LUMLOZA-952836 format. One line per field, with one value per residue (C-alpha): x, y, z; residue number from 1; residue in one letter. Coordinates in Angstrom, 2 decimals. Each point is the difference from the previous one (the first is absolute). Example, Ala and Ser with C-alpha at 12.3 -4.5 7.8 and 13.67 -1.06 7.14 Angstrom:
2
x 12.30/1.37
y -4.50/3.44
z 7.80/-0.66
seq 1/2
type A/S
# end
This chain:
343
x 12.46/-2.89/-3.21/-1.48/-3.81/-0.27/-3.07/-1.45/-0.18/-1.67/0.56/3.42/1.12/1.24/1.39/1.50/-0.59/2.36/-1.07/0.79/-1.64/-0.93/1.18/-0.67/-1.00/3.30/2.65/-0.42/3.54/-0.13/-0.16/-3.13/-1.12/-16.07/-1.63/1.41/-1.26/-0.45/2.55/3.93/0.83/3.03/3.14/0.97/3.62/1.86/3.50/2.73/2.29/-3.06/-3.29/-2.78/-1.38/-3.70/-1.57/-3.73/0.26/3.09/3.05/3.16/3.02/3.50/2.75/-0.57/3.46/-2.08/-1.49/-3.60/-0.60/3.79/-0.19/1.04/-2.29/-1.34/3.31/1.11/3.49/0.32/-1.85/-3.67/-3.75/-1.77/-3.53/-2.40/0.66/0.97/3.03/1.90/0.19/4.14/2.17/1.83/1.57/-0.13/2.98/1.80/0.11/-3.36/-2.98/-3.48/-3.93/-2.14/-3.92/-2.10/-3.98/-1.11/3.38/2.61/-1.43/2.08/2.12/0.65/1.33/2.83/1.55/2.33/-0.41/-3.39/-2.12/-3.71/-2.00/-3.03/-0.31/-2.16/1.36/-1.66/-3.00/-0.02/0.97/3.01/2.11/3.73/2.53/4.01/2.60/3.05/0.16/3.35/2.01/-2.55/-2.11/-4.02/-2.70/-3.15/-2.96/-3.98/-2.88/-3.10/-2.60/2.89/0.05/3.36/3.63/3.50/3.04/3.54/2.68/3.67/3.37/-0.23/-1.97/-0.08/-0.89/-2.75/-1.15/0.20/-2.28/-2.57/0.01/-1.32/-3.14/-3.59/-3.09/-0.96/-3.42/1.94/3.41/3.05/-1.80/-2.99/-2.02/-2.60/0.70/-3.22/-2.20/-3.09/-0.63/1.99/-2.06/-1.70/0.37/-2.10/-1.60/-3.14/0.96/0.32/3.19/2.12/2.19/-0.24/1.51/-0.65/-2.65/2.44/3.83/0.14/2.48/-0.62/2.06/3.71/-0.35/2.35/0.03/-0.86/-0.33/-0.17/-1.19/-0.44/-2.23/-1.15/-3.63/0.02/3.01/3.23/3.58/1.63/-0.18/2.41/-0.38/1.44/2.59/-0.40/1.46/-1.99/-3.07/-0.05/0.43/-2.81/-2.74/0.69/-0.23/-3.31/-1.20/0.63/-2.01/-2.78/-3.26/-2.01/0.49/1.61/-0.53/1.58/-0.44/-2.30/2.14/3.42/-1.22/-2.24/-3.35/1.13/2.64/-2.77/-1.52/-3.83/-1.38/2.58/-0.33/1.41/3.10/1.53/2.47/3.81/-0.84/-1.75/-0.08/-2.05/3.36/0.73/-2.99/0.75/2.92/-0.35/1.32/-0.94/2.04/-0.87/0.80/0.46/-0.03/0.93/-3.17/-3.48/-0.98/1.63/-0.76/0.74/0.33/-1.16/1.56/0.07/1.84/-1.40/-1.78/-3.63/-2.33/0.94/3.47/1.77/-0.13/-2.86/-0.12/-4.13/-0.34/2.63/1.38/2.34/0.54/2.79/3.01/3.65/1.01/-2.07/0.88/3.81/-0.76/-1.49/2.14/2.88/-0.76/-2.17/1.35/-2.69/-0.47/-2.84/0.93/-2.59/-1.57/2.42/-3.08/-3.00/-2.61/-2.48/-2.67
y 2.97/-1.90/0.18/-3.43/-1.38/-3.13/-2.31/-3.45/-1.92/-3.10/-2.70/0.42/2.44/3.39/2.30/3.55/2.75/2.87/3.15/3.77/3.68/4.84/5.76/2.46/3.37/1.15/-2.77/-3.05/0.72/3.25/0.56/1.22/3.17/-17.68/-0.75/-2.53/-2.00/-3.37/-1.22/0.96/3.36/0.83/-0.46/3.30/1.33/0.44/2.30/-1.74/-1.63/-0.30/-2.29/1.07/-2.21/-0.08/-0.61/0.41/2.70/1.48/0.44/0.23/0.37/-1.97/-0.79/-3.18/-1.81/-0.39/-3.18/-0.96/-1.84/-0.21/-0.87/-2.84/0.06/3.25/1.90/1.42/-1.78/2.71/3.02/-1.23/0.48/-1.98/-0.84/-2.04/-3.64/-2.68/0.72/-3.17/0.38/0.36/2.70/1.83/3.26/2.82/-0.14/3.28/2.65/-0.95/1.33/-1.07/1.20/-1.96/0.07/-1.02/-0.22/2.90/0.67/-0.91/-0.10/2.62/0.49/3.93/-1.17/-2.12/2.91/2.84/3.51/-0.91/2.37/-0.22/2.25/-0.47/0.96/-0.69/-2.96/0.29/1.29/-2.42/0.67/-1.42/0.08/0.34/-1.10/0.58/-1.36/-2.30/-3.40/-1.69/2.59/-0.48/2.53/-0.98/1.77/-1.52/1.33/-1.09/0.40/-1.10/-0.25/-2.50/-1.94/0.01/1.62/-0.14/-0.42/1.56/-1.28/1.36/0.80/2.81/3.02/1.41/-3.84/0.05/3.18/-0.32/-3.50/2.09/2.68/-2.45/-1.67/0.43/-0.90/-2.34/-1.30/-3.03/-1.65/-0.66/-2.80/1.67/-1.66/2.12/1.30/-0.94/-2.99/-0.77/-2.82/-2.33/-0.76/-2.75/-2.56/0.54/-2.92/-0.07/2.72/0.06/-1.05/2.83/-1.51/-3.07/-3.22/1.96/-2.45/-3.14/1.41/2.99/1.64/-0.93/0.23/2.00/3.29/2.54/1.17/-1.47/2.18/-0.96/2.49/-1.16/1.68/0.15/1.39/1.56/1.96/-0.94/-1.57/-1.45/-0.93/-1.25/-0.20/-3.62/-0.15/-2.49/-3.34/0.47/1.25/-3.53/-1.99/2.04/-0.14/-3.80/-0.42/1.72/-1.21/-3.50/0.50/-2.41/1.60/1.37/2.27/-1.13/0.51/-0.41/-2.26/2.71/-2.05/2.06/3.23/2.26/1.49/3.49/0.25/-0.54/3.26/0.30/0.39/-2.17/2.60/2.71/1.20/-0.93/2.71/0.03/0.96/-2.67/-4.05/0.07/0.89/-3.75/-0.82/2.87/-0.51/-0.84/0.10/1.50/-1.54/1.99/-1.33/2.03/-1.20/1.61/0.06/-0.49/0.52/-0.33/-3.07/0.80/-2.84/0.23/-1.98/-0.88/-2.25/0.39/0.21/0.13/-0.88/-0.67/-0.77/-0.38/1.82/1.06/2.58/-0.03/-3.05/-2.47/-1.05/-1.77/-1.42/0.90/-2.00/0.37/0.71/3.03/1.16/-0.16/1.69/2.64/0.70/-0.11/2.56/2.29/-1.02/-0.22/1.64/-2.25/-3.43/-2.75/-3.42/-2.91/-2.23/0.61/-2.37/0.76/2.01
z -33.18/-0.72/1.80/0.83/-0.37/1.42/-1.46/0.38/-3.44/0.44/2.76/1.36/-2.04/0.52/-2.44/1.02/-2.48/-0.25/-1.66/-1.25/-3.83/-3.27/-2.39/2.58/-0.17/2.34/-0.59/2.74/0.88/1.30/3.90/1.19/-1.33/-13.78/-3.14/-2.26/-2.91/0.17/-2.49/-0.18/-1.71/-1.83/2.17/1.72/-1.33/2.75/-0.72/-1.27/1.94/2.95/0.11/2.02/2.68/1.29/3.30/0.12/-2.11/1.33/-1.94/-0.03/-2.69/0.78/-1.81/-2.78/2.19/3.44/0.47/1.38/3.01/0.44/3.51/2.83/2.51/-0.69/0.19/-3.60/-1.25/-2.52/-1.31/-0.78/0.18/2.83/-0.41/2.24/0.14/2.21/2.25/1.97/3.18/0.94/1.15/-2.96/0.22/-2.54/-2.29/-0.07/-2.36/-1.86/-0.85/-0.09/-0.73/1.87/-0.47/2.83/0.29/2.10/1.80/2.28/3.33/2.65/-2.69/1.21/3.41/-1.57/-1.50/1.17/-1.03/-1.62/-1.54/-0.98/-2.75/-1.96/-3.35/-3.58/-2.65/-2.82/1.03/3.14/3.90/1.16/2.60/0.00/2.91/-0.58/2.64/0.28/1.73/0.32/-2.20/-2.81/-1.54/0.49/-1.93/0.13/-1.49/0.39/-2.22/1.87/-2.71/-1.95/3.26/-0.29/0.87/-1.38/2.31/-1.70/2.13/-1.57/1.80/-2.90/0.94/-4.12/-1.13/2.42/-0.93/-3.64/0.22/2.27/-2.77/-2.72/2.48/-1.78/0.11/-3.44/-1.27/-1.62/0.99/-2.76/-1.37/-0.84/3.00/1.80/3.19/0.97/-1.46/1.31/-2.15/2.03/3.23/-1.88/-2.76/-2.62/-1.37/-2.48/-2.62/-3.67/-1.89/-0.17/-2.59/-2.33/2.00/3.48/0.55/-0.35/1.26/2.69/-2.48/-3.44/-2.97/0.34/1.81/-0.97/3.67/3.14/2.94/3.59/3.07/3.51/2.09/3.80/0.74/-3.58/0.19/-2.04/1.83/-2.81/-3.83/-2.88/-3.62/-0.68/-2.74/-2.71/1.87/3.05/-2.20/-1.79/3.45/1.75/-2.84/0.00/3.44/0.18/-2.76/1.65/3.17/0.42/-0.68/3.16/3.19/3.44/3.55/3.04/2.84/2.33/3.07/-1.25/0.69/2.36/-1.31/1.21/-3.10/-2.31/-1.90/0.23/-2.45/-1.86/-2.63/2.38/-0.62/3.68/1.46/0.47/3.75/1.28/-0.25/-3.12/-2.46/0.46/-2.15/-2.20/-2.05/-3.64/-3.42/-3.14/-3.25/-2.97/-3.65/-2.71/-4.04/-2.77/-1.08/1.27/3.51/3.47/2.62/3.53/2.48/3.69/2.78/3.54/1.97/3.36/2.62/0.11/-2.70/-3.84/-1.13/-3.12/-3.06/-2.56/-3.25/0.56/-2.03/0.14/4.07/1.65/3.11/2.38/0.22/1.13/-3.78/-0.16/3.37/-0.96/-3.43/1.27/3.09/-2.27/-1.96/2.52/3.44/2.83/3.68/1.68/-1.24/-0.40/1.10/-1.09/-0.27/-2.17/-1.63/-2.81/0.58
seq 1/2/3/4/5/6/7/8/9/10/11/12/13/14/15/16/17/18/19/20/21/22/23/24/25/26/27/28/29/30/31/32/33/34/35/36/37/38/39/40/41/42/43/44/45/46/47/48/49/50/51/52/53/54/55/56/57/58/59/60/61/62/63/64/65/66/67/68/69/70/71/72/73/74/75/76/77/78/79/80/81/82/83/84/85/86/87/88/89/90/91/92/93/94/95/96/97/98/99/100/101/102/103/104/105/106/107/108/109/110/111/112/113/114/115/116/117/118/119/120/121/122/123/124/125/126/127/128/129/130/131/132/133/134/135/136/137/138/139/140/141/142/143/144/145/146/147/148/149/150/151/152/153/154/155/156/157/158/159/160/161/162/163/164/165/166/167/168/169/170/171/172/173/174/175/176/177/178/179/180/181/182/183/184/185/186/187/188/189/190/191/192/193/194/195/196/197/198/199/200/201/202/203/204/205/206/207/208/209/210/211/212/213/214/215/216/217/218/219/220/221/222/223/224/225/226/227/228/229/230/231/232/233/234/235/236/237/238/239/240/241/242/243/244/245/246/247/248/249/250/251/252/253/254/255/256/257/258/259/260/261/262/263/264/265/266/267/268/269/270/271/272/273/274/275/276/277/278/279/280/281/282/283/284/285/286/287/288/289/290/291/292/293/294/295/296/297/298/299/300/301/302/303/304/305/306/307/308/309/310/311/312/313/314/315/316/317/318/319/320/321/322/323/324/325/326/327/328/329/330/331/332/333/334/335/336/337/338/339/340/341/342/343
type M/A/A/I/R/A/V/A/V/G/V/G/V/L/V/A/V/A/G/C/A/S/K/P/T/G/S/P/S/D/P/P/A/H/S/G/T/E/Q/P/A/A/P/I/K/A/P/P/G/T/R/Q/V/T/F/H/G/L/A/I/D/V/P/T/T/W/G/L/K/A/T/R/C/G/Q/P/L/R/D/T/V/I/L/P/G/A/V/A/A/C/G/V/T/R/V/P/K/V/T/S/V/E/F/V/E/R/Q/V/P/D/L/H/S/T/L/T/D/A/Q/S/S/T/F/V/L/D/G/Q/P/A/T/R/L/V/G/R/R/D/G/M/V/V/I/A/V/T/V/P/S/A/S/A/Q/V/V/I/T/S/P/R/R/A/L/A/Q/S/L/A/A/T/L/A/I/T/D/A/D/S/N/G/C/P/A/H/A/P/N/T/S/A/L/P/T/G/E/R/V/S/R/S/G/A/A/D/A/L/I/P/G/T/P/R/H/V/T/V/C/R/Y/L/A/T/L/I/E/Q/S/T/R/L/D/A/P/H/R/A/T/F/V/A/A/L/N/A/L/P/A/G/L/S/R/A/D/P/R/T/Y/V/P/E/I/C/R/Q/P/P/T/S/A/G/S/V/A/E/L/T/A/M/D/S/E/A/Y/L/V/T/A/T/Y/D/T/G/P/D/V/V/V/V/A/R/L/G/Q/C/G/D/L/G/A/S/N/G/T/R/T/G/Q/R/T/D/V/L/A/E/Q/L/T/S/A/A/G/E/S/V/G/Y/P/G/E/V/R/P/A
# end
């Protein structure tokens, strides 16, 4: 099951966005009875055989064999975690006997009405008020946990009750995800410019030298949505692509979007619940080195205001290459304009 949100992206483009996301005081599988740093921290260690997936600071442990967005038209093809993103408009039924963990921005509308034997309750999840909904649909067990403070919900759907309950028992609220990306990063609201050079070479290259690690964190309204830590081959390609960007920033043609989606003021966080979500998606790229300070790059692909990438001193225009590198690394949920021009 996928919650669909349709949003206009540019002229003549419509993107459907799917979504579903966090350890409770009292297991969320039972029947009724953010601050973060601006740079990635040390990766979180999940139990052996599992990995932690985090959305808006709401985290769950899943087997390492599971896929990420292993879906077709929004329906899982195998055991997988589903994050918000573009969903093709086609009719596909769910593959039998697979289990999915789906993160949703806010919550699925009217989920309770789609379930049989539904039971709802409230509880506290790591100090935050939460609600739990348990029921069945089409022979599957459904456990949904909603955390309003995180603007997130996670929906676990499985043919096996024990599996659904064991997954729900790992839910937690975290300050950072498994790649060290802060759950909340306010410095993604605008591209930094005019700052002092953070590291030798940073005035000439977005990511100077040869970093030991490169982490890409994607945010919507300053809340973490998806991230990755690039391996060596992808890291080299990524760094080369960003450093080859033409200097300067870009702007989308204002005729390709409506003013209502623009954040006011442009430095505000925006909201996942409103049209301003379309203007609040950003990427935080952190390069760490064997010695010396990190380099942090903020990038925005669309819609309003300055677009492109900046480390505070060196800038790069928003090109198709930049968009491909960022979305391949950490996905996208609201789309971006197809055509831009230098600012």
